[in-house]
N, C-alpha and C positions, 0 to 999 in steps of 0.2 A: 358395382359400385357401394351398395348396399353394404359390403363387405368392407370395403376399405372404407365407408362412414364408422360402422362400426368399431373396426382400427381404432381410428382416430379419435371416436368418442372415449375408451378404454385410454387412451393416452392424455388423456388431458389431464389436468393438477387439480385439487381440490378446492371448491370453491362453495361462494356463499350461494344461495337461489336469490334467484329474479337480479343477476346482473344482463344486463344489455351485453348486445356482440362488442360491441366498441371498449364494456368497460370488461370483460374478458381477455382485452390485450394490453388491460392496465393496471390488472393486480390477480392474484392470488393468495393465497394462505400467507405465503412466504415474504409477500410485499406490504401486505397489510400493517398498520400499526400493531405495535407488540402489545400484547393482552399482560394484564397484573402476573399473571401464572411462570409467563417465561420470563418476565425482567429479573432476573436471576444475578447479575453481578454487578456486586458490589464492590467498593474501592480497592481491596483487597488483591478482586479477580483481576482487576485492569493491572495492578500492581505483578501479580505474574505474569499477566500477559506481554507484559512489556519490558518484563525481565529474561524471560521467555525466548521472545523475539529478537531481545539484542544479540541473543548468543548462538550467531550462524556467522557460517566464514563467509558470506557477503561483507556482515559488518568490518572484520577483519582486513578484506582486500583493499576497500577504499581506505582504512586508515592507511593500512601498508603500503597503498599506491602514493600516499603521500612521501612516504621515504625514500619511494625513487622516485618521485619529482625533485627530490632534492632537500626538503624539510629534514631539520633536526626532530629527535622525537619528541622534545617537550614543546615545538610547534605545532607538530601535527597534532598532538594532543589538545593544545589549546584550538586547534581551528575545529577538533572534535567537540569541546564543549561549547561553543560558540555556536557553528552551525546546527548542534542536536536542539539544543536551549532554544534558539529558533525555531526550529522544526513543530518542540513541543507545545507551543505556544501557538500556532497555527492547528495541529492536532488539537487541540480544546476550543478552537472556535465551532471550528467543523463538528465537532464532538458535541457540544452543544446541544447544537439542533437535534441531533439524533435522539441524544438525552432525555430532551426537554417533550418532544413529540413522539418519541418512541417510532421514529420512522428511519428507514435506511437513503442511500446514498443517490441510487434512481429515484425515487419519489422526492428526496429535496432538491435535486437536479429541477423538477416539474415548474416549480413553484416560479424558479430565473430562466431559463430555456426555454420554456412552455411544454405542455403535453404530449408533442410528437416531439418537441424541438429538443427536448431532453437526452431521446435515443444517441444519437451521435455522440455527446459526451459518454453516455454510459457504454455506450459500443466501444467509444476511446479507450476506455479505461479496462473494459473487458480486452482489450485484446494486448493491453500492452501486463496483463496476469496473467495471460496465456502464456507472452514470452519469455514472464519471469518465470512461472511455473517449472516450465523447461531448462531455465538456466539455474535454478536451484536446484532439481532432479539430477541436472548435471555436475553438480557441485556433491550433493550426495551421491551420486553417482563414485566421484571419486575418493568418496568416504570406503562404501562397502569396497571399491579395489586395494586400498588400502589394508583393510577388517581381511578380506581374500588371502591378498598378499602377504599378511602377518601368521595366518594359520599355511598357506601353500606356496614357498616359494616359489615354484615351478608355473605360479598363475603369470607370471612378469614374461613367462615366455611364449604366453599360447600364440599359436600361428596366425596372421594378420589377414584375415579374407577381402579386406574394405579399404583397401588401397585405392589413392584416390578422393575418398569420401572425406577428409578432411580430419577423420580422427581413425579408428582401429579398432578390429573385433572385443580385444581384452577390455579397451576401456567402456566399447559401446554397451558390450554386456552388463558392465558394474552399473552405469546409468539406467538401462532398463532394467534391471535387479531392485536398484530402488523405486524406479518408479513404479512397476508393479508391485512389491508392499505396501507401498502407500497408497496404493487404492482402498483399503478398508476404513481409515479413516477417515477417508471426504464420505462413508456412509452416515458418521453423527452429525445430529443437527446441532446448530451454533450454540445455542444455550448449553450445551452438556459437554463441547468440546473445552470448554473451559480448565476440567479435571488434566489435558493431557496437558495444557501449559504449565501448569501447577507441578509436575512430576518432572516437566524439562527444568522448572526453574530451580530443582532440588539437582537434579543429575549433570546438569551439563555445565555450572561452574565450577563447580569439583573436577571436572575435565580440565576446564581453563585453567584454574589452579595447578592443576596436573604439570601440565603442557609450560607454563610460563615456569615455573622453578627447574622443568629440565633444560630448559635454553639455555636462564638464565646459570644454572650448574654449569651446561657445557661451554659457555663463554668464557667462563671463571671470575662470575660474580655480574652486579648491575653495574661495576666501576666501565668497564670496555666499552659499554655499551652504550651508555647514558652518554661517555665523552665524545662520542661522536658530533662534531659540528655539521650543519648545512652546510651541501654541497656546489650551493647557490648565494647570491646576493644582489642588492640592490633591486631595482623593481622588479628583475623576474623573483625574487624570495618572496617581496610582498605581492607580486599578483599569482604563485607558487600557492601563497596564504590563503589567498582569497579562492582562489580555484578547488580549495579544500574544505574550507567553510562550505562552498556551495554545493560541493561531491555532497557534504555530509546532508545537505538539506534535500537535495536531490534522492537520496535514498530513501527517504522520505514522502518526497510527491504524492507516491502515490496514495499509501496512508493517510496523509494530509487532505484529501479528495474523498476517500470514502470511510474514513474513521464515524463516520454513523451508523455504518452496517454493524458495528460493533457496540457503541456507547446505547444503542435504543434498545440494548438489554440490561440497562443501567436501572436502578433498583431507583433511583431521584438522580436530579440533571447534577448535583454535585459530586455525586460520586464518579464521575470521572475526570473530574477537575483536578486538585491537588494530588491523585492518586497519576496521572499522566505528565503533568507539569512538572513534578520533581522526579517520577521514574525514570522517565524518557532520556533526559539528557546523562544522568547517574548511571544508569544501569548501561546508557550503548559508550559513553565517555571509560566506562571501568573496562568495558571488554575489549573498547578499540584500546587503548594503553595495554592490552596484553596483545592484542593484534599489532602494535607500535613497537614495542621490545622483542617478539619474538620476531619480525622481518628484520628489526637494527640487530640482532642476534648474529644473523646469517652471515653479516659481514664481518662478524668476528670469528666465525666457528668454519664457511667457509671461504670467506672473502671475495664473495661476491654477493648482488643485492637479492632476494627470494619475496616477491611480494605476494605471492602466496602459502599459505601454511599449511596448507596442505601437503602441498611442493616440498617443504620443508621437511614434513613426516616420513614421506619418500626418501628424502638424504638419509635421514635416521635408519632407516629400513635398509638401504645400500650399504651402511655402515656394518650392518651383521651384530649379530649377540642377542642372545635368550632375549635379556632384558630389554632390547630395543623393541622387537618382535611384539613384547609383552603388552611395553607400554603405547605403541604405537595402537594395536588391536583396541586398547581401553578408549585412549581417545578417538580414533576415530568412531567406536562405535557411539560415544554420548553424542560426539560431531554428527554422526547420522540423524540421530534422534530431534539434534540442536535445525536438522535441512528439514524433517517430516514437520515441525511444528511451525516453522515459518512459513513454509509451504502451505499450508492447510488455510493458517492466519491471514496471511497478507496477499495470498496467490488463490486457493481453491474456492476458499471461502465469498472473494470477493469477485473472482468472475462469477462463481455461479451466482451470486447477487444481483449482478450490473446484467444477464443473459436471462435470468428470471425477467427482467424490465424488458426485457428486447422481446420473448416470446413469454409473458405468463400463462397463455394458457395453455401451453404443451411442457414448458419448465419450471422447475424449481431447484431449489438452491443444490438439492443432491445431483440433480441430472445436470446441471449449469458447471459443476463443479468435475462431474466425469468429463463434457465434452473439450474441458479447459486442459483434464490433464491429458486427452487426445492429442490436443492440440499442442502439448508442449512436447508430447512425443514423436509429432509428425515436423516439427523445426527443428534446427540444426543447433542447437543452444554453445554446441562447443566453439563455434566460430566469434560467440562474443567475449569466450574468455580467453581467446589467442596470446593476447599482449593486456599491458595493463593502460595503455592507450584511446584501444579500441572499446573499453570496457567503462572507462571515463566519458568519452565521447560522447557512448549510446547512454549515459546514465544525462547527460546536459542534455542531449536532444529530446527523451524523455520528462526531462522537468519541465522542458519549454511548453508543450502542450496542455501540462496538469495546472501548472503555474495559471493559465490562460482560467481555466474550468474553474479554480480556485478562487480566482479573484473576484469573478462573477459572482458565483454561491453564497460568500460572503459579503460583500457589497449588498445585495439582495437581501439579506436576513440580517445583516446590523444597522446598515445606514438607509435603506431603502425601504424596508417591512417593518423594519423596528421592534424584528421578533414575532412579528403577528402572521400567524399560517391559519387559513383555513381546512383544516388536513380535509375534510370528508372531498372536497372540490379539486385536491392533488389526482383523486381517483375519478374524476369526472369526465366527459368526452363531449359533454354539451358544450355547443359553440358559446353560447353565451355564461359556461365559466370564467371566473377573474385570471384563471392560468390558464385558457385557451388559445388568449390573443386572436392573432389572425395563419388562417390552417392549422392553429396547434402548433406554431413555431413563433418563439420571441425574437424579433428581431432584433430590439437594443442588445439583448445578452449575443447575438452572435455578432454583433458588429463590436462589441467589446470583447470577444474571444479573438475574433479576427487581428485585432488594432494590437493584443497583446503577445501574441504569434511570431505579426509581422516587426515587431519593435527588435524582435531575435532572428529574423531567418538572414540576415545578413552575416551576422558573426557566426551562424551555424555554419553555414556554406567557410568560412575560414579555417573552419575549427575540423573539415573532412580533408583539409589540405589547398584549397585553392588561396588565392590574394584578394584578400578585400583591406577597404581602410581603416586603421587603425581602431579609430573612434569604435566603430561594428565592433571590433572587437574585444573592446574594453565594455560594451555592455552585454555583449554575449557572457563576460565572466562573470555578470551579476543575472545572468539569463532568468532565476526565478525570481526575482524580485523585479526585474524591470518588465512579464510577464508580467507577475500579481496587480504590481502597482500602476501600469498602462489598461487591464482588463478592467479591473476594481474602479477605476477614476473614471475611465472612460460610460462605464454603466451606470453610475449614479450621475454623472450630468446628463446621460439621455433620458435618465426615468426624470431627475429634476425638471430638463424641458419640454420633454413630452412624458406626462404622470401615467401611472399605471393604476389599477385599481388592487385591490386587498390589501392596503397597506395602511398603518396605525400612523398618528400624528403624534403619539406619545410610545415608548418603551412600554411595549403589554407582551409577553409570552400566555398562552393559554395549553400549552400543554399541558397542562399539570390539570387540567380538568379532566381530560382525555382518560376515561376509563376500556372504552370497548368501542369501536367505530361500526358502525353497520352500515356498508354501500350501495345496497339498494338505491335505485332511484325513490325521493319520497318528495311528490308534486307539493305538498305543503308547508317544503321548507329547503329552498334550493341553494343557498345562499351562508348558509351554516352550517358548522359542522356538528355531527350529530354525535351525542354523547351516550356512551350502555344505549338505550334504548333506539337509538337512532333517530330521534326528534326533536332533544333539546338543542337549544341554543347553546353556542360559548358566553358567558357570562364576562362582564366587564366588574375590574374591582367594585364599581357601586350597583352592580347589578343590572345594567343598563344592557340588552342586545348591543352586539357591536356591528356596526353595518360594515360595508365591502366600503371601506375610504379610500380615497384619493390623495399619493402622493405628493 
C-alpha cells in the first residue's frame, strides 16, 4: 500500500503548495492563468498559426466535397468565404476571453457550466479531439504511403494480412508510421510550438502552389476547369450552398470552443483580434481555392470526380514517369508536415488541455496529448473517410454539440457577466464560491445546452437516413446557427429570470490587471481575484473594489 501511494505521489503534476485535495482536482501548472513570461504569442504568431492550420488535407476535402455535391467551382469558393468569415467572428469572440484573462477553455467553461459541471463539455471536446487526431493521422498516413510509393513502387503490392478490418496492411503501416513519428512533437510546451507553425507556413504553401500549377497544366489550363457548370439547380442548389457554408463552419466548431487554449498566450487581448479575423477567411479561402480547382480538374483529366486530393496524387503515380514520382514525393512530404501541424494545434494540444482539467492531479498537457495519440491509434479513423457523405455527416453531427457549448459560453461572458470574471474563484471548490452553483453544476447552462441540441436532434435522425419532417431537415441544415442561437438565448433568459452571482451591471473586463494568481485559499479574501501576491482585490476603474454583483 505504501509503495502504491509513493508511486501515485511521483505521478502527480507540479502545483503550488497549500492547495486542498479538492483544488488539486481543479488546477495544475498548465491550467493556471498564464503568467507574463509565457505570454509570447504576438499578432504574427497568430497569423502564422492560422496560415499553417489552413494548409491541411481536411480543408481541401471539405471544399472538394462541395464540387461532388453539385456546386460549380465559384459557388463552392463563395461558400468557403462566407463560412470561414463567420467562423472567424466566433473565434475572436471566444479568443478574447482567453487573451483577456489568460485562461484556457476548461477554466472558461467553469464560469458558465459550474466548477464540476464544466467537466462534461470538456470531456465532449476532448473526445472529439481524440477522434480527429485519429482522422488527421490517417490522412497523414496516406501522405506517408505516397512518399514511400514514390520511392519504392513495390510498396503498392505489399501482402494484405488485415482482410475484413476495413483497411489493409499497407495503408495501416503508413498510418502507424505517421502516428509514431508524430509523438516527439507532442513533447514541446504550447508556448514554444509556435515555431512549428512558422516553418509550416513557409513550406506547405509552396507545395500547394506546385500542386495547383501541376493540375492546371495537366487539365490544359484553367479554362476547361472553371467553365464546368453546377450539376444541380433550383432548391437543391440553394440547400447545397447552405450545406457548404455550414460545413465550413463545422470544420471550425472545435476551435471556436477552445480558441482560449491558444489565445491565453497572447501578450495583449488585441493581439488575437485582427490577426485571426483577417487571416482565417483569407487563409482558408486560399487553400480551399486550390482544393476546389484540384478537385474540379479531376473531371477534366480523368472524367470522374476525385474529392480527395491525395487520391488524385495517387492517380498521378499510376500514370508513371520519374517526374510524376518526384513531384508526388515533394508534395506528399509537405502535406505530411501540414497534417502534423494541424494535428498538434487542433487536436493534441486541445485534448491535452481538456484532459488536464479532467484529472489535473495526474495529467498535464503533455501527458494528455499522449493519451489523445493512443486513442487516435486505437480507433478506426478510416471508416469516417470511406466516402464524402459519411465525412460531411459526421462534421454536421460534430457541430451540433459544440455549437450549444459555444452558445452558453459566449452568452455567459458577453451578455450575462458583461466581461467580468473572478479568476481565483474559477479554481475554488468552496460551496460559497460564485461559480459553484448547486453541487458544482449550473442547471441554467445545462438546460440551455440541451435545448440547443434538441432543436437539431430530429434533423440529425434524418441526416443518417431516416424519414423526418421537411422542417426538421431545414433546421438541421442550419445546425450550428440553430444550436448556437437557441442555447445562447435560453441561457440569457434563464439568467434574466433567475439571477446568478458575480456579474457586472456594466461592461467590465479586469483581466489586464492580473499578473500572476496564487490559488491557495486565503480566508481574508474569498470573493476577489488575487493579483501577484494573492491578496489584492481587482479594482474598478474608479478605484473601488468590485463586489460579486447579481445580474
